[in-house]
N, CA, C and O atoms as CSV, one atom per row, in Angstrom:
chain,resi,resn,atom,element,x,y,z
A,1,MET,N,N,-224.067,228.818,78.528
A,1,MET,CA,C,-223.009,228.385,78.690
A,1,MET,C,C,-223.206,227.531,79.864
A,1,MET,O,O,-224.100,227.962,80.592
A,2,THR,N,N,-222.552,226.267,80.346
A,2,THR,CA,C,-222.838,225.358,81.562
A,2,THR,C,C,-222.656,226.035,82.367
A,2,THR,O,O,-222.194,227.054,81.853
A,3,VAL,N,N,-222.747,226.187,83.756
A,3,VAL,CA,C,-221.959,226.187,85.088
A,3,VAL,C,C,-221.858,225.546,85.973
A,3,VAL,O,O,-222.860,225.525,86.688
A,4,VAL,N,N,-220.671,224.700,86.421
A,4,VAL,CA,C,-220.418,223.523,87.151
A,4,VAL,C,C,-219.895,224.175,88.711
A,4,VAL,O,O,-218.977,224.954,88.970
A,5,GLU,N,N,-220.897,223.495,89.593
A,5,GLU,CA,C,-220.643,224.537,91.409
A,5,GLU,C,C,-220.196,222.828,91.836
A,5,GLU,O,O,-221.257,222.231,92.023
A,6,GLY,N,N,-219.264,222.090,91.997
A,6,GLY,CA,C,-219.871,220.964,92.871
A,6,GLY,C,C,-219.986,220.083,92.266
A,6,GLY,O,O,-220.830,219.898,91.389
A,7,MET,N,N,-218.582,218.886,92.869
A,7,MET,CA,C,-218.799,217.867,92.709
A,7,MET,C,C,-219.126,216.330,93.684
A,7,MET,O,O,-218.674,216.226,94.824
A,8,LEU,N,N,-219.845,215.370,93.125
A,8,LEU,CA,C,-219.941,214.509,94.119
A,8,LEU,C,C,-218.836,212.996,93.762
A,8,LEU,O,O,-218.689,212.309,92.751
A,9,ILE,N,N,-218.300,212.960,94.969
A,9,ILE,CA,C,-217.520,211.486,94.142
A,9,ILE,C,C,-218.067,210.278,95.593
A,9,ILE,O,O,-217.584,210.216,96.724
A,10,LYS,N,N,-219.538,209.219,94.820
A,10,LYS,CA,C,-218.967,208.208,95.045
A,10,LYS,C,C,-218.322,207.175,94.877
A,10,LYS,O,O,-217.735,206.853,93.844
A,11,ASN,N,N,-218.384,206.566,95.902
A,11,ASN,CA,C,-217.521,204.979,96.188
A,11,ASN,C,C,-218.647,203.768,96.707
A,11,ASN,O,O,-219.025,203.596,97.865
A,12,GLU,N,N,-219.054,202.993,95.495
A,12,GLU,CA,C,-219.633,202.218,95.784
A,12,GLU,C,C,-218.684,200.735,95.593
A,12,GLU,O,O,-219.043,199.797,94.882
A,13,LEU,N,N,-217.319,200.779,96.457
A,13,LEU,CA,C,-217.329,199.439,96.693
A,13,LEU,C,C,-217.357,199.214,98.376
A,13,LEU,O,O,-217.740,200.038,99.206
A,14,PRO,N,N,-216.858,197.910,98.617
A,14,PRO,CA,C,-216.795,197.327,99.482
A,14,PRO,C,C,-216.137,198.302,100.599
A,14,PRO,O,O,-216.740,198.355,101.671
A,15,PHE,N,N,-215.093,198.991,100.470
A,15,PHE,CA,C,-214.371,199.376,100.869
A,15,PHE,C,C,-213.362,200.751,100.851
A,15,PHE,O,O,-213.550,200.994,99.659
A,16,PRO,N,N,-212.525,201.722,101.243
A,16,PRO,CA,C,-212.731,202.815,101.380
A,16,PRO,C,C,-211.902,203.453,100.474
A,16,PRO,O,O,-210.767,202.977,100.460
A,17,ILE,N,N,-212.045,204.142,99.903
A,17,ILE,CA,C,-210.973,204.735,98.638
A,17,ILE,C,C,-210.566,206.057,99.194
A,17,ILE,O,O,-211.430,206.742,99.742
A,18,THR,N,N,-208.811,206.668,99.070
A,18,THR,CA,C,-208.552,207.835,99.727
A,18,THR,C,C,-207.780,208.478,98.398
A,18,THR,O,O,-207.843,208.000,97.265
A,19,ASP,N,N,-206.968,209.778,98.825
A,19,ASP,CA,C,-206.730,210.172,98.013
A,19,ASP,C,C,-207.077,211.195,96.500
A,19,ASP,O,O,-206.288,211.852,95.821
A,20,VAL,N,N,-208.430,211.013,96.362
A,20,VAL,CA,C,-209.521,211.063,95.561
A,20,VAL,C,C,-209.404,212.444,94.938
A,20,VAL,O,O,-209.738,213.537,95.396
A,21,MET,N,N,-209.078,212.255,94.263
A,21,MET,CA,C,-208.492,214.062,92.417
A,21,MET,C,C,-209.126,213.568,91.291
A,21,MET,O,O,-209.082,212.489,90.700
A,22,ILE,N,N,-209.926,214.948,91.076
A,22,ILE,CA,C,-210.341,215.182,89.865
A,22,ILE,C,C,-209.553,216.810,89.336
A,22,ILE,O,O,-209.916,217.898,89.782
A,23,ASN,N,N,-208.243,216.583,88.134
A,23,ASN,CA,C,-207.375,217.580,87.670
A,23,ASN,C,C,-207.057,217.629,86.385
A,23,ASN,O,O,-206.182,216.957,85.841
A,24,ILE,N,N,-207.835,218.506,85.830
A,24,ILE,CA,C,-207.798,218.991,84.800
A,24,ILE,C,C,-206.343,219.550,84.193
A,24,ILE,O,O,-205.912,220.667,84.480
A,25,PRO,N,N,-205.770,218.779,83.468
A,25,PRO,CA,C,-203.587,218.939,83.305
A,25,PRO,C,C,-204.104,220.421,82.196
A,25,PRO,O,O,-203.085,221.111,82.232
A,26,SER,N,N,-204.928,221.026,81.475
A,26,SER,CA,C,-204.517,222.149,81.110
A,26,SER,C,C,-204.682,223.302,81.831
A,26,SER,O,O,-203.985,224.264,81.509
A,27,THR,N,N,-205.376,223.400,82.643
A,27,THR,CA,C,-205.572,224.615,83.204
A,27,THR,C,C,-204.741,224.214,84.772
A,27,THR,O,O,-204.125,225.066,85.413
A,28,GLY,N,N,-204.858,222.959,85.147
A,28,GLY,CA,C,-204.588,223.055,86.933
A,28,GLY,C,C,-204.954,222.678,87.941
A,28,GLY,O,O,-204.343,222.222,88.908
A,29,GLY,N,N,-206.561,222.955,87.653
A,29,GLY,CA,C,-207.255,222.951,88.002
A,29,GLY,C,C,-207.568,222.141,88.976
A,29,GLY,O,O,-207.162,221.076,88.509
A,30,PHE,N,N,-208.052,221.868,90.112
A,30,PHE,CA,C,-208.442,220.415,90.993
A,30,PHE,C,C,-209.157,220.345,92.093
A,30,PHE,O,O,-208.780,221.167,92.928
A,31,ALA,N,N,-210.331,219.472,92.535
A,31,ALA,CA,C,-210.673,218.871,93.516
A,31,ALA,C,C,-210.450,217.094,93.958
A,31,ALA,O,O,-210.189,216.087,93.300
A,32,GLY,N,N,-210.683,217.338,95.256
A,32,GLY,CA,C,-211.084,216.384,95.820
A,32,GLY,C,C,-211.260,215.399,97.225
A,32,GLY,O,O,-211.334,215.864,98.362
A,33,CYS,N,N,-211.301,214.209,96.950
A,33,CYS,CA,C,-211.537,214.250,99.226
A,33,CYS,C,C,-210.513,213.224,98.894
A,33,CYS,O,O,-210.159,212.596,97.897
A,34,GLY,N,N,-209.937,213.393,101.111
A,34,GLY,CA,C,-209.222,212.648,101.352
A,34,GLY,C,C,-210.116,211.162,101.143
A,34,GLY,O,O,-209.822,210.929,99.971
A,35,ASN,N,N,-210.608,210.545,101.372
A,35,ASN,CA,C,-210.997,209.907,102.685
A,35,ASN,C,C,-212.120,209.426,101.914
A,35,ASN,O,O,-212.560,210.448,101.387
A,36,VAL,N,N,-212.922,208.325,101.503
A,36,VAL,CA,C,-214.740,208.026,100.543
A,36,VAL,C,C,-214.791,206.883,101.664
A,36,VAL,O,O,-213.739,206.248,101.740
A,37,MET,N,N,-215.725,206.522,102.483
A,37,MET,CA,C,-216.180,205.261,102.928
A,37,MET,C,C,-216.594,204.125,101.829
A,37,MET,O,O,-216.451,203.950,100.619
A,38,PRO,N,N,-216.943,203.729,102.482
A,38,PRO,CA,C,-217.401,202.468,101.361
A,38,PRO,C,C,-218.883,202.424,101.323
A,38,PRO,O,O,-219.536,202.558,102.358
A,39,ARG,N,N,-219.530,202.209,99.967
A,39,ARG,CA,C,-220.647,202.580,99.592
A,39,ARG,C,C,-221.712,203.949,99.816
A,39,ARG,O,O,-222.942,203.955,99.864
A,40,SER,N,N,-220.535,205.323,99.956
A,40,SER,CA,C,-220.704,206.882,100.619
A,40,SER,C,C,-220.337,207.812,99.315
A,40,SER,O,O,-219.728,207.618,98.263
A,41,VAL,N,N,-220.999,208.891,99.904
A,41,VAL,CA,C,-220.375,209.937,98.857
A,41,VAL,C,C,-219.731,211.621,99.573
A,41,VAL,O,O,-220.255,212.403,100.366
A,42,CYS,N,N,-218.372,211.649,98.832
A,42,CYS,CA,C,-217.658,212.696,99.559
A,42,CYS,C,C,-218.746,213.533,98.941
A,42,CYS,O,O,-219.258,212.936,97.994
A,43,ARG,N,N,-219.450,215.137,99.245
A,43,ARG,CA,C,-219.489,216.276,98.110
A,43,ARG,C,C,-219.309,217.947,98.572
A,43,ARG,O,O,-219.529,218.665,99.547
A,44,THR,N,N,-218.979,218.003,97.738
A,44,THR,CA,C,-218.659,219.431,97.908
A,44,THR,C,C,-218.531,220.369,96.624
A,44,THR,O,O,-218.235,220.202,95.441
A,45,SER,N,N,-218.963,221.624,97.583
A,45,SER,CA,C,-218.926,222.579,96.221
A,45,SER,C,C,-217.977,223.717,95.458
A,45,SER,O,O,-216.871,224.162,95.765
A,46,PHE,N,N,-218.347,223.837,94.991
A,46,PHE,CA,C,-217.088,225.111,94.618
A,46,PHE,C,C,-217.294,226.259,94.294
A,46,PHE,O,O,-218.462,226.638,94.372
A,47,GLU,N,N,-216.309,227.175,93.841
A,47,GLU,CA,C,-216.383,228.531,92.896
A,47,GLU,C,C,-217.064,227.982,91.945
A,47,GLU,O,O,-216.441,227.217,91.209
A,48,LYS,N,N,-218.410,228.189,91.704
A,48,LYS,CA,C,-219.436,228.547,90.228
A,48,LYS,C,C,-218.145,228.269,88.353
A,48,LYS,O,O,-218.428,229.133,87.524
A,49,VAL,N,N,-217.477,227.683,88.064
A,49,VAL,CA,C,-216.390,227.916,86.693
A,49,VAL,C,C,-217.597,227.330,85.696
A,49,VAL,O,O,-218.578,226.617,85.906
A,50,ASP,N,N,-217.081,227.937,84.583
A,50,ASP,CA,C,-217.851,227.486,82.996
A,50,ASP,C,C,-217.234,227.169,82.594
A,50,ASP,O,O,-216.122,227.478,82.165
A,51,TYR,N,N,-218.469,225.671,82.683
A,51,TYR,CA,C,-217.441,224.511,81.617
A,51,TYR,C,C,-217.161,224.274,80.390
A,51,TYR,O,O,-218.152,224.197,79.664
A,52,THR,N,N,-216.195,224.136,79.912
A,52,THR,CA,C,-215.007,224.425,78.521
A,52,THR,C,C,-214.619,223.203,77.690
A,52,THR,O,O,-214.041,223.150,76.605
A,53,ALA,N,N,-215.069,222.268,78.454
A,53,ALA,CA,C,-214.948,220.757,77.816
A,53,ALA,C,C,-213.300,220.658,78.244
A,53,ALA,O,O,-212.542,220.675,77.274
A,54,ASN,N,N,-212.861,220.589,79.165
A,54,ASN,CA,C,-211.130,220.226,79.434
A,54,ASN,C,C,-211.250,219.370,79.846
A,54,ASN,O,O,-212.025,219.130,80.772
A,55,ALA,N,N,-210.290,218.362,79.127
A,55,ALA,CA,C,-209.859,216.928,79.697
A,55,ALA,C,C,-209.687,217.080,80.790
A,55,ALA,O,O,-209.183,218.156,81.111
A,56,LEU,N,N,-210.154,215.684,82.307
A,56,LEU,CA,C,-209.691,215.401,83.307
A,56,LEU,C,C,-209.499,214.331,83.135
A,56,LEU,O,O,-209.714,213.609,82.162
A,57,VAL,N,N,-208.656,213.980,85.016
A,57,VAL,CA,C,-208.590,212.400,84.632
A,57,VAL,C,C,-208.934,212.676,86.716
A,57,VAL,O,O,-209.021,213.646,87.469
A,58,VAL,N,N,-209.030,211.012,86.857
A,58,VAL,CA,C,-209.963,211.539,88.623
A,58,VAL,C,C,-208.668,209.679,89.275
A,58,VAL,O,O,-208.508,208.536,88.847
A,59,SER,N,N,-208.197,210.411,90.296
A,59,SER,CA,C,-207.154,209.565,90.136
A,59,SER,C,C,-207.956,209.308,92.002
A,59,SER,O,O,-208.872,209.861,92.611
A,60,TRP,N,N,-206.799,207.972,92.378
A,60,TRP,CA,C,-207.766,207.904,94.000
A,60,TRP,C,C,-207.112,206.094,94.283
A,60,TRP,O,O,-207.018,205.181,93.463
A,61,LYS,N,N,-206.677,206.127,96.104
A,61,LYS,CA,C,-206.290,204.726,95.372
A,61,LYS,C,C,-207.320,204.717,96.533
A,61,LYS,O,O,-208.000,205.484,97.214
A,62,GLU,N,N,-206.935,202.921,96.299
A,62,GLU,CA,C,-207.483,201.146,96.704
A,62,GLU,C,C,-206.329,200.920,97.420
A,62,GLU,O,O,-205.223,201.172,96.943
A,63,TYR,N,N,-206.559,200.262,99.026
A,63,TYR,CA,C,-205.465,200.158,100.024
A,63,TYR,C,C,-204.453,200.373,99.351
A,63,TYR,O,O,-203.824,199.349,99.084
A,64,GLY,N,N,-203.901,201.620,98.835
A,64,GLY,CA,C,-203.256,201.627,98.693
A,64,GLY,C,C,-202.310,201.861,98.062
A,64,GLY,O,O,-201.274,202.503,98.233
A,65,THR,N,N,-203.044,200.876,96.759
A,65,THR,CA,C,-201.937,201.512,95.810
A,65,THR,C,C,-203.013,202.430,95.212
A,65,THR,O,O,-204.191,202.463,95.565
A,66,SER,N,N,-202.451,203.151,94.281
A,66,SER,CA,C,-202.711,204.115,93.329
A,66,SER,C,C,-203.771,203.940,91.985
A,66,SER,O,O,-203.475,202.968,91.290
A,67,HIS,N,N,-204.669,204.537,91.627
A,67,HIS,CA,C,-204.984,203.885,90.088
A,67,HIS,C,C,-205.654,205.467,89.397
A,67,HIS,O,O,-205.687,206.490,90.080
A,68,GLN,N,N,-206.081,205.416,88.154
A,68,GLN,CA,C,-206.516,206.485,87.569
A,68,GLN,C,C,-206.755,206.468,86.308
A,68,GLN,O,O,-206.190,205.754,85.480
A,69,THR,N,N,-208.089,207.707,86.002
A,69,THR,CA,C,-208.309,206.894,84.131
A,69,THR,C,C,-207.842,208.082,83.204
A,69,THR,O,O,-207.628,209.189,83.699
A,70,GLY,N,N,-207.733,207.915,82.268
A,70,GLY,CA,C,-207.144,208.290,81.073
A,70,GLY,C,C,-207.537,209.825,80.772
A,70,GLY,O,O,-207.916,210.082,81.915
A,71,GLU,N,N,-207.714,210.964,80.109
A,71,GLU,CA,C,-207.982,211.982,80.225
A,71,GLU,C,C,-209.162,211.466,79.763
A,71,GLU,O,O,-209.399,210.362,79.272
A,72,VAL,N,N,-210.020,212.597,80.029
A,72,VAL,CA,C,-211.594,212.735,79.770
A,72,VAL,C,C,-212.217,213.787,78.763
A,72,VAL,O,O,-211.572,214.834,78.721
A,73,VAL,N,N,-213.317,213.736,77.952
A,73,VAL,CA,C,-213.832,215.376,77.424
A,73,VAL,C,C,-215.204,214.662,78.667
A,73,VAL,O,O,-215.206,213.434,78.746
A,74,LEU,N,N,-215.890,215.160,79.234
A,74,LEU,CA,C,-217.381,215.335,78.963
A,74,LEU,C,C,-217.694,216.221,77.997
A,74,LEU,O,O,-217.172,217.189,77.444
A,75,GLU,N,N,-219.263,215.266,77.932
A,75,GLU,CA,C,-220.519,215.654,77.326
A,75,GLU,C,C,-221.178,216.314,78.202
A,75,GLU,O,O,-221.328,215.981,79.378
A,76,LEU,N,N,-221.582,217.231,77.701
A,76,LEU,CA,C,-222.859,217.545,78.732
A,76,LEU,C,C,-224.007,217.059,78.035
A,76,LEU,O,O,-224.043,217.227,76.816
A,77,PRO,N,N,-225.765,215.983,79.117
A,77,PRO,CA,C,-226.156,215.953,77.978
A,77,PRO,C,C,-227.406,216.150,77.988
A,77,PRO,O,O,-227.799,216.113,79.155
A,78,GLY,N,N,-228.480,216.399,77.051
A,78,GLY,CA,C,-229.359,216.870,75.716
A,78,GLY,C,C,-230.008,216.835,76.610
A,78,GLY,O,O,-230.972,217.097,75.892
A,79,ASP,N,N,-230.735,216.703,78.213
A,79,ASP,CA,C,-231.796,216.794,78.913
A,79,ASP,C,C,-231.397,218.038,79.915
A,79,ASP,O,O,-232.332,218.122,80.711
A,80,LEU,N,N,-230.546,218.902,80.176
A,80,LEU,CA,C,-229.732,219.032,81.173
A,80,LEU,C,C,-230.333,220.606,81.611
A,80,LEU,O,O,-230.981,221.085,80.681
A,81,ASP,N,N,-230.278,221.240,82.467
A,81,ASP,CA,C,-231.222,222.643,82.077
A,81,ASP,C,C,-230.667,223.291,81.868
A,81,ASP,O,O,-229.777,223.565,82.673
A,82,PRO,N,N,-230.806,224.198,80.322
A,82,PRO,CA,C,-229.189,224.993,80.703
A,82,PRO,C,C,-229.273,226.351,81.206
A,82,PRO,O,O,-228.396,227.178,80.956
A,83,VAL,N,N,-230.494,226.659,82.040
A,83,VAL,CA,C,-230.565,227.650,83.424
A,83,VAL,C,C,-229.678,227.409,84.499
A,83,VAL,O,O,-228.703,228.067,84.862
A,84,LYS,N,N,-230.254,226.175,85.034
A,84,LYS,CA,C,-229.333,225.511,86.482
A,84,LYS,C,C,-228.166,225.617,86.306
A,84,LYS,O,O,-227.834,226.265,85.313
A,85,PRO,N,N,-227.081,225.035,87.181
A,85,PRO,CA,C,-225.956,224.968,87.180
A,85,PRO,C,C,-225.620,222.878,87.757
A,85,PRO,O,O,-226.094,222.154,88.633
A,86,VAL,N,N,-224.880,222.750,86.971
A,86,VAL,CA,C,-224.376,221.482,86.540
A,86,VAL,C,C,-223.291,221.273,88.254
A,86,VAL,O,O,-222.728,222.163,88.891
A,87,TRP,N,N,-223.331,220.253,88.451
A,87,TRP,CA,C,-222.577,219.003,89.391
A,87,TRP,C,C,-221.842,217.822,88.107
A,87,TRP,O,O,-222.362,217.167,87.203
A,88,LEU,N,N,-220.292,217.989,88.631
A,88,LEU,CA,C,-219.517,216.708,88.105
A,88,LEU,C,C,-220.192,215.358,88.878
A,88,LEU,O,O,-221.230,215.707,89.440
A,89,GLU,N,N,-219.975,214.279,89.022
A,89,GLU,CA,C,-220.226,213.216,89.755
A,89,GLU,C,C,-219.634,212.045,89.002
A,89,GLU,O,O,-219.928,211.470,87.953
A,90,VAL,N,N,-218.543,211.879,90.064
A,90,VAL,CA,C,-217.448,210.588,89.882
A,90,VAL,C,C,-218.131,209.705,90.528
A,90,VAL,O,O,-218.718,209.967,91.578
A,91,VAL,N,N,-218.130,208.174,89.780
A,91,VAL,CA,C,-218.644,206.858,90.432
A,91,VAL,C,C,-217.467,205.745,90.619
A,91,VAL,O,O,-217.517,204.852,89.774
A,92,VAL,N,N,-216.567,205.656,91.439
A,92,VAL,CA,C,-215.600,204.111,91.087
A,92,VAL,C,C,-217.160,202.745,91.526
A,92,VAL,O,O,-217.988,202.324,92.333
A,93,PHE,N,N,-216.734,202.695,90.603
A,93,PHE,CA,C,-218.058,201.609,90.375
A,93,PHE,C,C,-217.109,200.669,90.557
A,93,PHE,O,O,-217.539,200.243,91.629
A,94,ALA,N,N,-215.996,199.906,90.309
A,94,ALA,CA,C,-215.045,198.388,90.853
A,94,ALA,C,C,-213.305,198.469,90.508
A,94,ALA,O,O,-212.602,199.139,89.752
A,95,MET,N,N,-213.110,197.534,91.383
A,95,MET,CA,C,-211.797,198.148,91.845
A,95,MET,C,C,-210.444,197.884,90.035
A,95,MET,O,O,-209.984,197.022,89.286
A,96,GLY,N,N,-210.456,199.923,90.401
A,96,GLY,CA,C,-209.777,200.462,89.576
A,96,GLY,C,C,-210.356,200.757,88.165
A,96,GLY,O,O,-209.894,200.793,87.024
A,97,GLN,N,N,-211.717,200.976,88.809
A,97,GLN,CA,C,-212.469,201.579,87.689
A,97,GLN,C,C,-213.366,202.343,87.469
A,97,GLN,O,O,-214.345,201.636,87.235
A,98,ALA,N,N,-213.764,203.861,87.367
A,98,ALA,CA,C,-214.434,204.690,87.609
A,98,ALA,C,C,-214.617,205.247,86.284
A,98,ALA,O,O,-213.977,205.176,85.235
A,99,GLY,N,N,-216.044,206.015,86.768
A,99,GLY,CA,C,-216.689,207.243,85.230
A,99,GLY,C,C,-217.402,208.146,85.508
A,99,GLY,O,O,-217.989,207.840,86.546
A,100,ALA,N,N,-217.737,209.243,85.121
A,100,ALA,CA,C,-217.271,210.721,85.159
A,100,ALA,C,C,-218.492,210.939,84.358
A,100,ALA,O,O,-218.556,210.489,83.214
A,101,ARG,N,N,-219.650,211.729,84.991
A,101,ARG,CA,C,-221.544,212.353,83.883
A,101,ARG,C,C,-221.252,213.618,84.832
A,101,ARG,O,O,-220.751,213.798,85.942
A,102,PHE,N,N,-221.808,214.375,83.846
A,102,PHE,CA,C,-222.804,215.905,85.039
A,102,PHE,C,C,-223.707,215.586,85.404
A,102,PHE,O,O,-223.727,214.523,84.784
A,103,VAL,N,N,-225.057,215.577,86.229
A,103,VAL,CA,C,-225.977,215.665,86.931
A,103,VAL,C,C,-226.653,217.276,86.883
A,103,VAL,O,O,-226.271,218.184,86.145
A,104,GLN,N,N,-227.272,217.308,87.446
A,104,GLN,CA,C,-228.646,218.719,88.223
A,104,GLN,C,C,-228.941,218.341,89.310
A,104,GLN,O,O,-230.063,218.834,89.428
A,105,PRO,N,N,-228.576,217.362,90.977
A,105,PRO,CA,C,-228.901,217.304,91.953
A,105,PRO,C,C,-230.323,217.766,92.179
A,105,PRO,O,O,-230.808,217.738,93.310
């Protein structure tokens, strides 16, 4: 069983992004950061949850314009230590584009 205990939201853009949300449509779960400054990271932990491979959607705003990914189901990388918790890392890497993966900080 893999346990998720937090999230990192990285903004690689040269301007702030706002209203960043990670939503799990099937469960109603969500987490987010209000503002992520240019080339910085918002990091927060939350109550540990078991990863059950539910789809997630990331949404955010750039200069007030809304963007979002489609539904994405993340796979756990084979090199993760199964005993240690993981964090969800979301990276907004270009205008209107973001990706997500699991990491062990």
